[in-house]
GULO-592548 format. One line per 2 residues: number of its first residue (from 1); their letters; for each residue x, y, z of N, C-alpha, C, O. Coordinates in Angstrom, 1 decimal, padded with zeros to 4 digits, always signed. Layout:
<sites>
NUM = a = X/Y/Z/X/Y/Z/X/Y/Z/X/Y/Z | ...
</sites>
This chain:
<sites>
1 = mk = +000.9/-001.0/-000.1/-000.5/-000.2/+000.2/+000.5/+000.9/+000.0/+001.6/+000.6/+000.5 | +000.3/+002.3/-000.7/+001.7/+003.6/-001.1/+001.6/+004.4/+000.4/+000.5/+004.3/+000.9
3 = ak = +002.4/+005.2/+001.0/+001.2/+005.8/+001.6/+001.5/+007.4/+001.0/+002.5/+007.8/+000.3 | +000.5/+008.2/+001.5/+000.2/+009.3/+001.0/+001.2/+010.3/+001.7/+001.6/+010.6/+002.8
5 = ck = +001.4/+010.5/+000.8/+002.5/+012.1/+000.7/+002.6/+013.4/+000.2/+003.5/+013.7/-000.6 | +002.0/+014.1/+000.7/+002.4/+016.0/-000.5/+003.6/+016.5/-000.4/+004.0/+017.1/+000.5
7 = pa = +004.6/+016.2/-001.7/+005.2/+016.4/-001.9/+005.8/+017.9/-001.6/+005.0/+018.6/-002.3 | +006.7/+018.8/-000.9/+007.2/+019.6/-000.3/+008.2/+020.3/-000.6/+009.1/+019.7/-001.1
9 = gl = +008.2/+021.8/-000.4/+009.8/+021.8/-000.4/+009.6/+023.1/+000.4/+008.7/+024.0/+000.4 | +011.3/+022.9/+001.8/+010.7/+023.5/+002.9/+012.0/+024.5/+002.9/+012.6/+024.7/+001.9
11 = el = +012.3/+025.1/+003.7/+013.3/+026.0/+004.6/+013.5/+025.9/+005.7/+013.9/+027.1/+006.0 | +013.6/+025.4/+006.5/+014.2/+025.0/+008.1/+015.6/+024.5/+008.2/+016.3/+023.7/+007.5
13 = dd = +015.6/+025.7/+009.9/+017.5/+025.5/+010.2/+017.3/+024.0/+010.6/+016.6/+023.3/+011.3 | +018.5/+023.8/+009.7/+019.0/+022.0/+010.3/+018.3/+021.5/+009.5/+018.0/+020.3/+009.8
15 = ai = +017.8/+021.9/+008.4/+017.2/+020.6/+008.2/+017.5/+020.5/+006.0/+018.0/+021.5/+005.5 | +017.3/+019.6/+005.3/+017.0/+019.2/+004.2/+015.9/+019.1/+003.5/+014.9/+018.5/+003.9
17 = av = +016.0/+019.8/+002.1/+014.1/+020.3/+001.2/+014.5/+019.0/+000.3/+015.6/+018.6/+000.1 | +013.6/+018.7/+000.1/+013.7/+018.1/-001.1/+012.1/+017.5/-002.3/+011.3/+016.7/-001.9
19 = qp = +012.1/+018.1/-003.2/+010.9/+016.8/-004.0/+011.0/+015.7/-004.6/+012.2/+015.2/-004.8 | +010.1/+015.0/-005.0/+010.7/+013.9/-006.3/+011.0/+014.8/-007.6/+010.8/+016.0/-007.9
21 = pk = +011.5/+013.5/-008.2/+011.9/+013.5/-009.6/+011.1/+014.5/-010.1/+010.6/+015.1/-009.1 | +010.8/+015.2/-011.5/+009.3/+016.0/-011.9/+008.8/+014.7/-012.4/+007.6/+014.5/-012.4
23 = sr = +009.6/+013.7/-012.8/+008.5/+012.2/-013.7/+008.1/+011.3/-012.7/+008.0/+010.1/-012.9 | +007.7/+012.1/-011.3/+006.7/+011.3/-009.9/+006.6/+012.3/-009.2/+007.0/+012.2/-008.1
25 = sn = +006.1/+013.5/-009.5/+005.9/+014.6/-009.3/+004.5/+013.5/-008.8/+004.4/+012.9/-007.7 | +003.3/+013.3/-010.2/+002.4/+013.3/-009.3/+001.5/+012.4/-008.5/+000.3/+012.5/-008.3
27 = ng = +002.5/+011.2/-008.0/+002.5/+010.4/-007.2/+003.4/+010.7/-005.6/+002.9/+010.5/-004.5 | +004.7/+011.2/-005.9/+004.8/+012.0/-004.8/+005.9/+010.2/-004.2/+005.8/+009.0/-004.4
29 = yc = +006.8/+011.1/-003.4/+007.6/+009.8/-002.0/+008.1/+010.4/-001.2/+008.8/+011.5/-001.3 | +007.7/+009.7/+000.0/+007.4/+009.2/+001.1/+009.2/+009.1/+001.6/+009.8/+008.1/+001.3
31 = yg = +009.7/+010.0/+002.2/+010.9/+009.9/+002.5/+011.2/+009.6/+004.3/+010.3/+010.3/+005.0 | +012.1/+009.0/+005.1/+012.0/+008.5/+006.2/+014.1/+008.7/+006.0/+014.9/+009.0/+005.2
33 = te = +013.8/+007.9/+007.9/+015.5/+008.0/+008.1/+015.4/+007.0/+009.4/+014.4/+006.8/+010.1 | +016.3/+006.5/+009.6/+016.7/+005.4/+010.3/+018.2/+005.4/+010.9/+018.6/+004.6/+011.7
35 = ge = +018.9/+006.2/+010.5/+019.9/+006.4/+011.3/+021.1/+005.3/+010.5/+022.3/+005.6/+010.5 | +020.6/+004.2/+010.0/+021.3/+003.4/+009.4/+020.8/+003.3/+008.3/+019.5/+003.5/+008.3
37 = pv = +021.4/+003.1/+006.9/+022.9/+003.0/+006.6/+023.6/+004.4/+006.1/+023.1/+005.5/+006.2 | +024.7/+004.1/+005.6/+025.3/+005.5/+005.2/+026.8/+005.3/+004.1/+027.8/+004.6/+004.2
39 = hn = +026.4/+006.2/+003.0/+027.2/+006.3/+001.9/+028.2/+007.4/+001.8/+027.9/+008.5/+001.2 | +029.5/+007.0/+002.3/+030.2/+008.1/+002.7/+030.1/+008.8/+003.2/+030.3/+010.0/+002.7
41 = sd = +029.6/+008.4/+004.5/+029.4/+009.2/+005.7/+028.9/+010.2/+005.1/+029.4/+011.3/+005.0 | +027.4/+009.6/+004.4/+026.6/+011.3/+003.9/+024.9/+009.6/+004.9/+024.9/+008.5/+004.3
43 = ll = +024.2/+009.7/+005.7/+023.2/+009.3/+005.8/+021.7/+009.6/+004.7/+021.0/+010.5/+004.3 | +021.7/+007.3/+004.4/+021.3/+007.8/+003.0/+019.1/+007.7/+003.8/+018.6/+007.1/+004.8
45 = my = +018.6/+008.4/+002.8/+017.0/+008.3/+003.1/+016.7/+007.2/+002.7/+017.5/+006.7/+001.9 | +015.5/+006.4/+003.1/+014.8/+006.1/+002.0/+013.5/+006.6/+001.5/+013.1/+007.7/+002.0
47 = dr = +012.2/+005.7/+000.2/+011.6/+006.2/+000.3/+010.6/+005.0/+000.8/+011.2/+004.0/+001.2 | +008.9/+005.1/+001.0/+008.1/+004.1/+001.0/+007.6/+003.7/-000.4/+006.5/+003.0/-000.5
49 = qs = +008.3/+004.1/-001.1/+006.7/+003.8/-002.3/+007.7/+002.9/-003.2/+007.1/+002.1/-004.0 | +009.1/+002.8/-003.1/+009.8/+002.0/-004.0/+011.1/+001.5/-002.7/+012.2/+001.5/-003.3
51 = ds = +011.1/+001.3/-001.6/+012.3/+001.1/-001.1/+013.4/+001.5/-001.4/+014.3/+001.1/-000.7 | +013.8/+002.3/-002.4/+015.5/+002.6/-002.9/+015.4/+003.7/-001.1/+014.7/+004.2/-000.2
53 = lw = +017.2/+003.7/-001.6/+018.1/+004.5/-000.5/+018.5/+005.9/-001.7/+018.8/+005.7/-002.9 | +018.4/+006.7/-001.2/+018.9/+008.4/-001.5/+020.0/+008.9/-000.9/+020.0/+008.9/+000.3
55 = sq = +021.1/+009.5/-001.6/+022.2/+009.9/-001.2/+021.5/+011.3/-001.1/+020.8/+011.9/-001.9 | +021.8/+011.8/+000.4/+021.2/+013.6/+000.5/+022.2/+014.6/-000.5/+021.8/+015.5/-001.2
57 = ie = +023.2/+014.3/-000.3/+024.4/+014.9/-000.6/+024.8/+014.8/-002.4/+025.6/+015.5/-003.1 | +024.2/+013.9/-002.7/+024.0/+013.6/-003.9/+022.8/+014.6/-004.4/+022.7/+015.6/-005.1
59 = gk = +021.9/+013.6/-003.5/+020.3/+014.4/-004.2/+020.2/+013.4/-005.4/+020.0/+013.8/-006.5 | +020.5/+011.8/-005.2/+020.1/+010.7/-006.6/+019.6/+009.4/-005.3/+020.0/+009.3/-004.1
61 = av = +018.7/+008.6/-006.1/+019.2/+007.4/-005.5/+020.5/+006.4/-006.0/+021.0/+006.3/-007.2 | +020.8/+005.8/-005.0/+022.0/+005.1/-005.3/+021.5/+003.6/-005.3/+022.4/+002.7/-005.6
63 = sg = +020.1/+003.0/-004.9/+019.8/+002.0/-004.7/+018.6/+001.7/-004.7/+017.9/+002.5/-004.1 | +017.9/+000.4/-005.4/+016.6/+000.0/-005.3/+016.1/-000.2/-006.8/+016.8/-000.8/-007.7
65 = ha = +014.9/+000.4/-007.2/+014.7/+000.8/-008.1/+014.2/+001.5/-008.8/+013.7/+001.3/-009.9 | +014.5/+003.0/-007.7/+014.7/+004.6/-008.8/+016.3/+004.5/-008.8/+016.8/+005.4/-009.4
67 = kg = +017.3/+003.7/-008.2/+018.3/+003.7/-008.9/+018.5/+004.7/-010.2/+017.9/+004.8/-011.2 | +019.7/+005.4/-009.8/+019.8/+007.1/-010.5/+018.7/+008.2/-010.9/+018.9/+009.1/-011.6
69 = er = +017.3/+007.8/-010.1/+017.0/+009.3/-010.6/+017.8/+009.8/-009.5/+018.6/+009.5/-008.6 | +017.1/+011.0/-010.1/+017.6/+012.7/-009.3/+016.3/+013.1/-008.5/+015.1/+012.9/-008.7
71 = le = +017.2/+014.3/-006.9/+015.5/+014.8/-007.2/+016.1/+016.6/-007.2/+017.2/+017.1/-007.2 | +015.2/+016.8/-007.2/+015.1/+018.6/-008.0/+015.4/+019.0/-007.1/+014.4/+018.9/-006.3
73 = rl = +016.4/+019.6/-006.7/+017.5/+021.2/-006.0/+016.4/+021.6/-005.4/+015.4/+021.3/-006.1 | +016.0/+022.3/-004.3/+015.7/+023.4/-004.0/+016.6/+024.3/-003.3/+017.6/+024.0/-002.7
75 = pi = +016.1/+025.3/-003.5/+017.2/+026.6/-002.3/+016.8/+026.1/-000.7/+015.7/+025.8/-000.2 | +017.7/+026.0/-000.1/+017.4/+025.6/+001.4/+018.2/+026.9/+002.3/+018.6/+028.0/+001.8
77 = eh = +018.3/+026.4/+003.6/+019.1/+028.3/+003.9/+019.2/+027.3/+005.6/+018.2/+027.0/+006.3 | +020.4/+026.9/+005.8/+020.6/+026.8/+007.4/+020.6/+028.0/+008.4/+020.9/+028.8/+007.5
79 = ts = +020.6/+028.5/+009.0/+021.1/+029.8/+009.9/+020.2/+029.5/+011.4/+019.5/+028.6/+011.7 | +020.6/+030.8/+012.2/+019.9/+030.4/+013.6/+018.2/+030.9/+013.5/+017.8/+031.5/+012.4
81 = wg = +017.3/+030.7/+014.5/+016.1/+030.7/+015.1/+016.2/+032.3/+015.4/+015.2/+032.7/+015.8 | +017.2/+033.1/+015.3/+016.7/+034.6/+015.5/+017.0/+035.2/+013.8/+016.1/+036.0/+013.3
83 = dw = +017.9/+035.0/+013.2/+017.8/+035.3/+012.0/+017.0/+034.8/+010.6/+016.9/+035.2/+009.4 | +016.5/+033.7/+011.4/+015.3/+033.9/+010.6/+014.3/+034.2/+010.9/+013.5/+034.1/+010.0
85 = ks = +013.6/+034.5/+012.4/+012.1/+035.1/+012.6/+012.4/+036.6/+012.6/+011.5/+037.3/+013.0 | +014.0/+037.3/+012.0/+013.5/+038.8/+011.9/+013.5/+038.9/+010.3/+013.0/+039.9/+009.8
87 = rh = +014.1/+037.6/+009.5/+012.9/+038.1/+007.9/+011.9/+037.2/+008.0/+011.2/+037.1/+007.0 | +011.6/+036.2/+009.2/+010.0/+035.4/+008.3/+009.1/+035.6/+009.8/+008.8/+034.6/+010.6
89 = pd = +008.8/+036.9/+010.0/+008.7/+036.8/+011.5/+006.8/+036.1/+011.7/+006.2/+036.2/+012.7 | +006.2/+035.3/+010.4/+004.9/+035.2/+010.7/+005.7/+033.0/+010.1/+004.9/+032.1/+009.9
91 = tl = +006.3/+033.0/+010.0/+006.7/+031.8/+009.9/+005.9/+030.5/+010.7/+005.4/+030.6/+011.8 | +005.8/+029.1/+009.7/+005.5/+028.7/+010.6/+006.7/+027.7/+011.2/+007.8/+027.3/+010.7
93 = vl = +006.1/+027.4/+012.7/+007.1/+026.3/+013.2/+007.0/+024.9/+013.0/+005.8/+024.5/+012.9 | +007.9/+023.9/+013.0/+007.6/+022.6/+013.4/+007.4/+022.6/+015.0/+008.0/+023.0/+016.0
95 = sd = +006.3/+021.8/+014.9/+006.4/+021.4/+016.6/+006.9/+020.0/+016.9/+007.0/+019.0/+016.2 | +007.5/+020.2/+018.4/+008.8/+018.9/+019.0/+008.0/+018.1/+019.5/+008.3/+017.3/+020.4
97 = kt = +006.7/+018.4/+019.0/+005.3/+017.6/+020.4/+005.3/+016.3/+018.7/+004.5/+016.3/+017.7 | +006.1/+015.5/+018.9/+006.0/+014.1/+018.5/+005.8/+012.7/+018.7/+006.0/+011.6/+018.2
99 = gf = +005.1/+013.2/+019.8/+004.7/+012.1/+020.6/+005.5/+010.8/+021.0/+004.9/+009.8/+021.5 | +007.4/+010.8/+020.7/+008.3/+010.4/+021.4/+008.8/+011.3/+022.2/+008.8/+012.5/+022.2
101 = kr = +009.5/+010.2/+023.4/+010.0/+010.8/+024.7/+011.6/+011.0/+023.9/+012.4/+010.1/+023.7 | +012.0/+012.7/+023.4/+013.5/+012.9/+023.0/+013.3/+014.3/+023.5/+012.3/+014.9/+023.9
103 = ny = +015.0/+014.6/+023.4/+015.2/+016.1/+024.5/+015.7/+016.8/+022.3/+016.8/+016.8/+021.7 | +014.8/+017.1/+021.9/+015.3/+018.0/+020.6/+015.6/+019.4/+020.7/+015.2/+020.2/+019.9
105 = ta = +016.6/+019.5/+022.1/+016.9/+020.9/+022.6/+018.8/+020.3/+022.8/+019.7/+020.9/+023.3 | +019.0/+019.5/+022.5/+020.5/+018.8/+022.7/+020.9/+017.9/+021.9/+020.5/+016.7/+021.8
107 = tp = +022.2/+018.7/+020.8/+022.6/+017.4/+020.3/+022.4/+016.1/+020.7/+022.2/+015.9/+021.9 | +022.5/+015.1/+019.9/+023.2/+013.5/+020.8/+024.4/+013.6/+020.2/+024.5/+012.4/+020.1
109 = yp = +025.6/+014.2/+019.6/+026.4/+014.4/+019.6/+027.9/+015.0/+019.6/+028.8/+015.2/+018.8 | +027.6/+015.2/+021.2/+028.6/+016.5/+021.7/+029.8/+016.5/+021.3/+030.5/+015.5/+021.1
111 = gy = +030.1/+018.0/+021.1/+031.6/+017.5/+020.6/+032.2/+016.9/+018.8/+033.2/+016.7/+018.2 | +030.8/+016.9/+018.7/+031.2/+015.9/+017.5/+031.5/+017.5/+016.6/+032.1/+017.2/+015.5
113 = eq = +031.4/+018.7/+016.6/+031.5/+019.6/+015.4/+032.9/+019.9/+016.0/+033.5/+020.3/+015.0 | +033.7/+019.8/+017.0/+034.7/+020.2/+017.3/+035.9/+019.3/+016.8/+037.1/+019.7/+016.6
115 = gk = +035.4/+017.8/+016.7/+036.7/+017.0/+016.3/+036.9/+016.6/+015.2/+036.1/+016.4/+014.3 | +038.2/+016.2/+015.3/+038.3/+015.8/+014.3/+038.1/+014.9/+013.3/+038.6/+014.7/+012.2
117 = sv = +037.4/+014.2/+014.1/+037.4/+012.5/+013.7/+036.3/+012.7/+013.1/+035.7/+013.8/+013.1 | +035.9/+011.6/+012.3/+034.5/+011.4/+011.1/+034.2/+010.0/+011.3/+035.0/+009.1/+011.1
119 = yf = +033.3/+010.1/+011.5/+032.6/+008.9/+012.8/+032.4/+007.3/+011.1/+032.8/+006.2/+011.3 | +032.0/+007.6/+010.0/+032.2/+006.6/+009.2/+033.2/+007.0/+008.3/+033.7/+008.1/+008.5
121 = pv = +033.7/+006.2/+007.2/+035.0/+006.1/+005.6/+034.0/+006.9/+004.6/+032.9/+006.9/+004.3 | +035.2/+007.7/+004.3/+035.4/+008.6/+003.4/+035.8/+008.2/+001.6/+036.9/+007.7/+001.4
123 = sn = +035.2/+008.4/+000.7/+036.7/+008.2/+000.0/+037.2/+009.0/-000.9/+037.7/+008.8/-002.0 | +036.9/+010.1/+000.1/+038.0/+011.1/-000.7/+038.4/+011.9/+000.3/+037.5/+012.1/+001.1
125 = sd = +039.5/+012.3/+000.6/+039.5/+013.6/+001.7/+040.5/+014.5/+001.6/+041.4/+014.4/+000.8 | +040.4/+015.2/+002.3/+041.2/+017.4/+002.2/+042.0/+017.9/+003.0/+041.4/+017.7/+004.0
127 = kr = +043.0/+018.5/+003.2/+043.4/+018.6/+004.8/+043.6/+019.9/+004.4/+044.3/+020.3/+005.3 | +043.3/+020.8/+003.6/+042.9/+022.2/+003.5/+042.6/+023.1/+004.4/+043.3/+024.1/+004.8
129 = yh = +041.4/+022.7/+004.8/+040.5/+022.7/+006.3/+040.0/+021.5/+007.4/+039.7/+020.4/+007.3 | +040.2/+022.2/+008.5/+039.9/+021.5/+009.7/+038.3/+020.4/+008.9/+037.4/+021.0/+008.2
131 = pk = +038.1/+018.8/+009.2/+036.6/+018.4/+008.6/+035.8/+019.1/+009.2/+034.7/+019.1/+008.5 | +035.7/+019.6/+010.0/+034.1/+020.0/+010.5/+034.5/+021.6/+010.5/+034.2/+022.4/+011.4
133 = ev = +035.2/+021.9/+009.3/+034.9/+023.3/+008.4/+033.9/+023.6/+007.7/+034.0/+023.1/+006.6 | +032.6/+024.7/+008.2/+031.7/+024.7/+007.4/+031.7/+025.1/+006.0/+032.8/+025.3/+005.5
135 = vv = +030.9/+025.3/+005.2/+030.6/+025.2/+003.7/+030.0/+026.1/+003.0/+028.8/+026.0/+003.5 | +030.0/+026.6/+002.5/+028.2/+026.5/+001.4/+028.8/+025.8/-000.1/+029.6/+026.3/-001.0
137 = gi = +028.4/+024.9/-000.1/+029.0/+025.1/-001.6/+028.0/+024.8/-002.8/+026.9/+024.5/-002.4 | +028.2/+025.0/-004.1/+027.5/+025.2/-005.2/+027.5/+024.6/-006.5/+028.6/+024.5/-007.1
139 = ei = +026.6/+024.1/-007.1/+026.7/+023.2/-008.2/+026.2/+024.0/-009.1/+025.1/+024.4/-009.0 | +027.1/+024.2/-010.5/+026.0/+024.5/-011.5/+026.9/+024.2/-012.8/+028.0/+024.5/-013.3
141 = eg = +025.0/+022.8/-013.2/+025.5/+022.2/-014.3/+027.0/+021.5/-014.6/+027.6/+021.7/-015.7 | +027.6/+020.7/-013.4/+028.7/+020.1/-013.4/+029.8/+021.0/-012.8/+030.8/+020.5/-012.3
143 = dv = +029.8/+021.9/-012.7/+030.8/+022.6/-012.1/+030.5/+023.1/-010.3/+029.5/+023.5/-009.9 | +031.7/+022.8/-009.7/+030.8/+022.9/-008.2/+032.6/+023.3/-007.7/+033.7/+023.0/-008.0
145 = ka = +031.8/+024.6/-006.6/+033.0/+025.3/-005.7/+032.2/+025.4/-004.5/+031.0/+025.5/-004.4 | +033.0/+025.5/-003.7/+033.0/+025.3/-001.6/+033.9/+027.1/-002.0/+034.7/+027.6/-002.7
147 = yp = +032.7/+027.4/-000.7/+032.5/+028.7/+000.1/+033.4/+028.6/+001.4/+032.8/+029.3/+002.3 | +034.3/+028.1/+001.9/+034.3/+027.5/+003.7/+034.0/+029.3/+004.3/+033.9/+030.3/+003.7
149 = fv = +033.9/+029.1/+004.9/+032.9/+030.4/+005.9/+034.2/+030.9/+006.7/+034.3/+032.0/+007.2 | +035.1/+030.0/+006.8/+036.6/+030.9/+007.3/+037.2/+031.7/+006.2/+038.2/+032.3/+006.2
151 = el = +036.5/+031.7/+005.5/+037.1/+032.4/+004.4/+036.5/+033.4/+003.8/+037.2/+034.3/+003.3 | +034.7/+033.2/+003.7/+033.9/+034.1/+003.5/+034.1/+035.6/+004.8/+034.1/+036.8/+004.6
153 = ak = +034.3/+035.1/+005.7/+034.6/+035.3/+007.6/+035.4/+036.5/+007.5/+035.3/+037.5/+008.3 | +036.6/+036.6/+005.9/+037.8/+037.2/+006.4/+036.9/+038.2/+005.3/+037.7/+039.2/+005.3
155 = gr = +036.2/+038.5/+004.7/+035.5/+039.8/+003.9/+034.6/+040.5/+004.4/+034.5/+040.6/+005.6 | +033.9/+041.0/+003.5/+032.4/+041.9/+004.3/+031.5/+041.6/+004.8/+030.9/+042.1/+005.7
157 = gv = +031.2/+040.1/+003.9/+029.9/+039.9/+004.2/+029.2/+039.6/+002.8/+028.6/+038.6/+002.8 | +029.3/+040.1/+002.0/+029.0/+040.1/+000.6/+030.3/+039.7/-000.7/+031.3/+040.4/-000.7
159 = ls = +030.1/+038.8/-001.8/+031.2/+038.3/-002.5/+030.5/+038.6/-003.7/+029.3/+038.9/-003.9 | +031.2/+038.5/-004.4/+030.4/+038.4/-005.9/+030.8/+037.7/-006.7/+032.0/+038.0/-006.6
161 = dk = +030.9/+036.8/-007.7/+031.1/+035.3/-008.0/+031.2/+034.3/-009.3/+030.1/+034.2/-009.9 | +031.8/+033.8/-009.6/+030.4/+032.9/-011.1/+031.0/+031.7/-010.6/+031.8/+031.4/-009.7
163 = vn = +030.5/+031.2/-011.2/+030.7/+029.1/-011.4/+030.4/+029.0/-012.6/+029.2/+029.2/-012.9 | +031.3/+028.6/-013.4/+030.3/+027.9/-014.8/+030.0/+028.9/-015.5/+029.3/+028.4/-016.5
165 = gq = +030.2/+030.5/-015.8/+029.7/+031.8/-016.0/+028.7/+032.1/-015.4/+028.7/+033.3/-015.2 | +028.0/+031.6/-015.0/+026.6/+031.3/-013.8/+027.4/+032.7/-012.9/+028.4/+032.4/-012.2
167 = al = +026.9/+034.2/-013.0/+027.4/+035.1/-011.9/+026.0/+035.2/-010.8/+024.7/+035.4/-010.8 | +027.2/+034.9/-009.7/+025.8/+035.4/-008.2/+026.5/+035.9/-007.2/+027.5/+036.6/-007.4
169 = ti = +026.0/+035.6/-006.3/+026.7/+036.5/-004.9/+026.4/+036.0/-003.9/+025.4/+035.4/-003.8 | +027.2/+036.2/-002.8/+027.4/+035.6/-001.9/+027.0/+036.0/-000.8/+027.5/+037.1/-000.6
171 = hy = +025.8/+035.4/+000.6/+025.4/+036.5/+000.9/+026.3/+035.9/+002.1/+026.3/+034.7/+001.7 | +027.1/+036.0/+003.5/+027.6/+035.8/+004.7/+027.2/+036.4/+005.6/+027.7/+037.5/+006.0
173 = na = +026.1/+035.6/+006.3/+026.2/+036.7/+008.3/+026.8/+035.6/+009.3/+026.3/+034.6/+009.9 | +028.0/+036.1/+009.3/+028.9/+035.9/+010.5/+028.0/+035.4/+012.1/+028.5/+034.4/+012.6
175 = ea = +027.0/+035.8/+012.6/+026.1/+036.4/+013.4/+025.5/+035.0/+013.5/+025.6/+034.3/+014.5 | +024.9/+034.7/+012.6/+024.0/+033.5/+012.3/+024.8/+031.7/+011.9/+024.5/+030.5/+012.0
177 = rs = +025.9/+032.7/+011.4/+026.5/+031.5/+010.4/+026.3/+031.3/+009.2/+027.0/+030.4/+008.7 | +025.4/+031.8/+008.5/+024.8/+031.3/+007.3/+025.4/+032.4/+005.9/+025.9/+033.5/+005.8
179 = ar = +025.1/+031.3/+005.2/+025.7/+032.0/+003.9/+023.7/+031.4/+002.4/+023.1/+030.3/+002.1 | +023.7/+033.0/+001.9/+023.1/+032.6/+001.4/+023.4/+032.8/-000.7/+024.0/+033.9/-001.1
181 = vp = +023.1/+032.2/-001.5/+023.2/+032.3/-002.8/+022.5/+032.6/-003.9/+022.1/+031.7/-004.6 | +022.2/+033.9/-004.2/+021.2/+034.5/-005.4/+021.9/+034.7/-006.4/+023.0/+035.2/-006.1
183 = nq = +021.7/+034.5/-007.6/+021.6/+035.2/-008.8/+021.4/+036.6/-008.8/+021.1/+037.3/-007.9 | +021.7/+036.9/-010.4/+021.4/+038.3/-010.4/+020.1/+039.0/-010.8/+019.8/+040.1/-011.3
185 = kg = +019.6/+037.9/-010.2/+018.3/+038.8/-010.8/+017.5/+038.3/-009.0/+016.4/+038.2/-008.7 | +018.4/+038.3/-008.3/+017.8/+037.7/-006.9/+017.0/+036.6/-006.5/+016.0/+036.6/-005.8
187 = ev = +017.6/+035.5/-007.2/+016.7/+034.5/-007.1/+017.6/+033.6/-006.0/+018.7/+033.4/-006.2 | +017.0/+033.1/-004.7/+018.4/+032.3/-004.2/+018.6/+031.2/-005.1/+017.6/+030.9/-005.7
189 = lp = +020.0/+030.5/-005.3/+020.2/+029.4/-005.8/+020.2/+028.3/-005.3/+020.3/+028.5/-004.1 | +020.1/+026.8/-005.4/+020.3/+025.8/-004.3/+021.9/+025.2/-003.7/+022.7/+024.6/-004.3
191 = sl = +021.9/+025.3/-003.0/+023.1/+025.5/-002.5/+023.7/+024.3/-001.2/+022.9/+023.3/-000.9 | +024.5/+024.3/-000.8/+024.4/+023.4/+000.6/+025.1/+023.6/+000.9/+026.0/+024.1/+000.3
193 = ta = +025.1/+023.4/+002.5/+026.0/+024.4/+003.5/+026.4/+022.8/+004.3/+025.5/+022.2/+004.9 | +027.4/+022.3/+004.2/+028.0/+021.0/+005.1/+029.3/+021.2/+005.7/+030.1/+022.1/+005.6
195 = fw = +029.4/+020.2/+006.4/+031.0/+020.0/+006.7/+031.5/+019.6/+005.5/+031.1/+018.9/+004.6 | +033.1/+020.5/+005.6/+034.0/+020.3/+004.3/+034.6/+018.9/+004.1/+034.9/+018.7/+002.9
197 = fa = +034.9/+017.9/+005.1/+034.7/+016.5/+004.7/+034.2/+015.9/+004.1/+034.6/+015.1/+003.2 | +032.7/+016.1/+004.6/+031.5/+015.9/+003.8/+031.2/+016.6/+002.1/+030.6/+016.1/+001.2
199 = wv = +031.8/+017.6/+002.1/+031.4/+018.3/+000.8/+032.6/+017.5/-000.7/+032.4/+017.1/-001.8 | +033.8/+017.7/+000.3/+035.0/+017.2/-000.5/+035.0/+015.4/-000.9/+035.7/+014.6/-001.6
201 = af = +033.8/+015.1/+000.2/+033.8/+013.5/-000.5/+033.1/+013.1/-001.2/+032.9/+011.9/-001.6 | +032.7/+013.9/-001.5/+030.8/+013.8/-003.2/+032.2/+014.7/-004.3/+032.3/+014.5/-005.5
203 = hp = +033.2/+015.6/-003.6/+033.0/+016.6/-004.7/+034.6/+016.6/-004.9/+035.0/+017.8/-005.1 | +035.8/+015.4/-004.8/+037.0/+015.9/-004.8/+037.1/+016.3/-006.1/+037.6/+015.3/-006.6
205 = et = +036.8/+017.1/-006.9/+037.3/+017.9/-007.6/+037.3/+019.0/-008.1/+037.5/+019.3/-009.2 | +037.0/+019.9/-006.9/+035.7/+020.9/-006.7/+036.4/+022.0/-006.4/+037.5/+021.8/-005.8
207 = kv = +036.0/+023.5/-006.8/+036.6/+023.9/-006.4/+036.9/+025.1/-005.0/+035.9/+025.2/-004.4 | +037.8/+025.9/-004.6/+037.4/+026.2/-003.4/+037.6/+028.5/-003.4/+038.2/+029.4/-004.1
209 = yt = +037.2/+028.5/-002.9/+037.3/+029.6/-002.4/+038.0/+030.4/-001.7/+037.3/+030.8/-000.8 | +039.6/+031.1/-001.5/+039.8/+031.7/-000.5/+039.6/+033.4/-001.0/+039.3/+033.8/-002.1
211 = ys = +039.9/+034.1/+000.5/+039.9/+035.1/+000.1/+041.3/+035.9/+000.1/+042.1/+035.6/+001.0 | +041.4/+036.8/-000.8/+042.7/+038.1/-001.1/+041.9/+039.6/-001.1/+041.0/+040.2/-001.5
213 = ap = +043.0/+039.6/-000.1/+042.8/+041.4/+000.3/+042.8/+042.4/-000.7/+043.7/+042.7/-001.4 | +041.7/+042.9/-000.8/+041.7/+043.8/-001.8/+042.6/+044.9/-002.3/+043.2/+045.3/-001.3
215 = nn = +043.1/+045.4/-003.5/+044.5/+046.4/-003.7/+043.7/+047.9/-002.8/+042.5/+048.0/-003.0 | +044.0/+048.5/-002.3/+043.8/+049.5/-002.0/+044.6/+050.5/-002.7/+044.4/+051.7/-002.4
</sites>
């Protein structure tokens, strides 16, 4: 029996928003996670319709009947609640009244963001940055580039750049530890905020932005 699930795009703090491929947008997939399995240290989602496994970072099914299908990427944002509420005062908030006894105010992995260890093996690593350095990654028609927050913090908060010939702007908020990537029309482009180790594990060929002081 297929579960009824309305596909939706969400913008949430610490969330990944996805919607089904256009070829199946009429039926829709309902996604879930169970903590296992992982692929390249990336937690896999499963869908309840085809029982396929989906990589969050790659945005595609890696096994099952839907293997090879890709999700349509949507703009998402990782930011602080204060920053989000200031820009969207009438926003809806996901309730923590789930019926399960779990403390949603505390991380189940204390100290993980500061340590250099990674819980699961990765196919590629790069020591240019701390494994847990946060980056915002962008992909445009196969061309990928990462913008480490440690580099963005050296600038003035707004950076103009081009990826695969497309002009874009990186808006970095140091206080909220967040970044948005709009194009010249002001439309926010799909991007991924992730740890450096996670980004480079899936994008070993990635270009990387490094800060250069402006000439006076």
